[in-house]
N, C-alpha and C positions, 0 to 999 in steps of 0.2 A: 676781342673788343670789350674794353670795360665800359660801362654805361653808368655815369654819375646822375644821382636822383636827388631832387630836392624835395622834401616832405612839407607840405604846408596844410596845416589843421590846428584848429583852436584847441583841440582835445589832447593832451598829452598821451593819453592811454592809447588812443588811436594810432599816434605817430609812433609809440613804441611798439605796436603790433606790426605796422607796416616795416619798421626799421628791422624787426627780427626776421620777418619773411625775407626782406631783400638781403639781408647780411648773411642768409643761408646759401646765397648764390655766388658762385666765384667771379661771375662777369658783372655783378651788381654792386654798386656802391653808394651809400648814403652820404652825399656830400654835406647835407645840413638839414636844419629844421627851422620852420617859421610858424609862428601861431596867428598870423594875421596878414592881409594882403600887402600892407606897406612893408613889412619885413620881408615877405616874399620877393618883392620887386628889388629891395636892397640887395638881398642874399643872391637873387639870379643875376644880377649885374656884377656882384663881387666873386662868386664862385664858379659862373657860367657852367651849370649843370646841362647834362644832355635832355633830361627830362624833369618837368616839374609836375608833382602829384597836387593839384590843387583843389582844395575844399571850395565849397560855394559861400556857405553863410559862415561869417567869422565875424567878430567885433571889430569896429573900426573900418577899415577898408575891406570889402568883401572879395571873394574870388572872381568875381565878373570884372570889375573894375582893374584888379591886379593884372588878371589876363589881358585886358586891352593895353594897359600901359607896357607890359613886358613884350607883346607883339609890336606895338607901336615903336618900342626902342630898337627893334631891328636885330634883336639877338637870335641865336641859333637854337635856343631851348625850345623843346616841343612840350606842350601842355595838356596833361590829361586832367579832365574834370572829375571830381568825385561827387556823387548826387544820390539822392533818394528819389522814389517815384514822385512824392508830393514837392519836389523841388524841380521838377523837369524844367519849368519856365526859365529858372535862372540858368540851367545848364544850356538851354537853347541860346540864351543871350550870350553866354561865352563862347559857345561854337561859332557864333556869327562873328565874334570878334577875333577869331583865329585860333582857337584851342583845337587840338588833334584828335579829340575823342572824349567819350565820357565813360565812366564805370559807376556801378553800384558801390556804396561803402560795405555791403556784404559780399563783395566780389570773392569767390573763392581763391586762395593763394596762387594756385597755378595759372588761373585766368589773369590775375593781376601781373604776375611775371611775364606771361606772353605779351600782355597789352604794352608794358613797359619797352619790351624789346621790340616789338613791331613798330612802335611810335618813335623809338630812338633811330631806326633806320629809314624814316621817312614814310611809313604806312600811317593808316589812320585806324582806330578802333571804334568800330560801330556794329554793336550786338544787334542782330536784327530785332529781337523781341523788344530791346529797350527803345530802338528806333521807332518801332510801331507805336509804343505808349507815347512817346514823345510827340510824333506826328498826330496822334489822337488828341493829345492836349491843344494843338494849335491847328486843328483842321478848320475851325471855324474862321481862323485869321488869314489862311491861305488864299491866294488870289483864285478867282474863278475864270479857268481858261476859256469858258464858253462866253464870257462877257466880252462885247465888241469894244469895251473901253481898256482891254488888258491887250498892250500892244506886244507883239513877240520881241524877246530880247534879242537884239542883232549878234550877239555872241553865238547864239543857237546855229546860225548860218555857217560856222567855223567848223561844225562837226558833219561827218558822214552819216548816211543813213543808218549804218550798222553802230555807229557811235552813240547816236540818239536813243537807239534802242537799248544799248548797254547802260547809257545814263539812267533810262527809266527804270531798269532793273536794279540799279544800285538804290535809287531813290525809294524803291518799293522794299527796301531793307533786305534784300537778297545778299548772301555771301558770294564770293567769287565761285565757289563750287556749287551753288545753287543756280547761279547764272550760267555757268558752263553747261549743266545738265538741261536748263530750260532751252537754251539756244543751239545746243549741240555743238558745243565748241570745247577746246581743251581750256583747263584752267590758265595756262600760260597765255593764251591768246586772249583771254578775258583780262588778265592783268595787264597786258599790252594795251588793249583798248582803254581800260580805266587811266593808265598813265598818259596816254594821248589825250584822252578827255581833259585831264587836269590841266595839261600843258597848254592846250587850246584855249581853255576858259580861263586860264590864269589864276587857277585855285590852288590853295595849298595842300588839300588832301581830300579823300573821300567823304568826310563829314561835310565839308563846305559843297561837295558836288551834290549831296542830298538836299541841303539847304537851298542851293541855286535851282535844282530840278523843280522844287515845290514853289518857290518864290516866283519863278518865271511862268509857271503854269504849264510846265511840259507834262507833268503829270498831276493827277487828282487824288485826293485822300481816297476815292473809291477805287482807284487803281491798285492799292497796297493788297498784298496777299493777307488773308485773315490771320490774326494773331491765335497761335495754337492754344487750346485749353490749358491752364496751367502754367503757361510760358510766364518766365520770370520777367 
């Protein structure tokens, strides 16, 4: 399987660095480069890449609006958001718009390559430590499940008790391996549960499952496992 990638960043040197990393792999091809959101939309439609590596802050149209428009156009490209810790709020908005995950700009090359391959086959990239920082940023905006004014989302009734538990684990920022160990299940079983959850809730991927769980009040910020000291 050859995976084509569109690089979107307003810094040519960063695009060059990403291009060098991707070109070193026999299964990855750089389809093109864009320096802003408007160009990203045009090239996504023109080149039909499998994955778009999307910066957040760019002159003109930013990555958030570009992500919204690309997803709204109904294309098959999967979008990976590039962010830094101080821009988590922008990444969150892009994830809600349908992006398949987010990475830090200083991501190690091996992790970048793994993330691109995972997204290309329909998975999502949610690094637990980054998810926890993201949720820390938005904890004060999340709904209070103890509030009587917060009705349960009817879609939750579609899930079995086990699927609700697994969704809570996903929202806590745990990987499939961590969930499997915590619930005494195989990783394959966890992956099956996650797939069924996404299908029943009509969500694109694991990232949107995290957002859904917090926005519906299924889990609270206090339910998250603590961030490990020194975690990236």
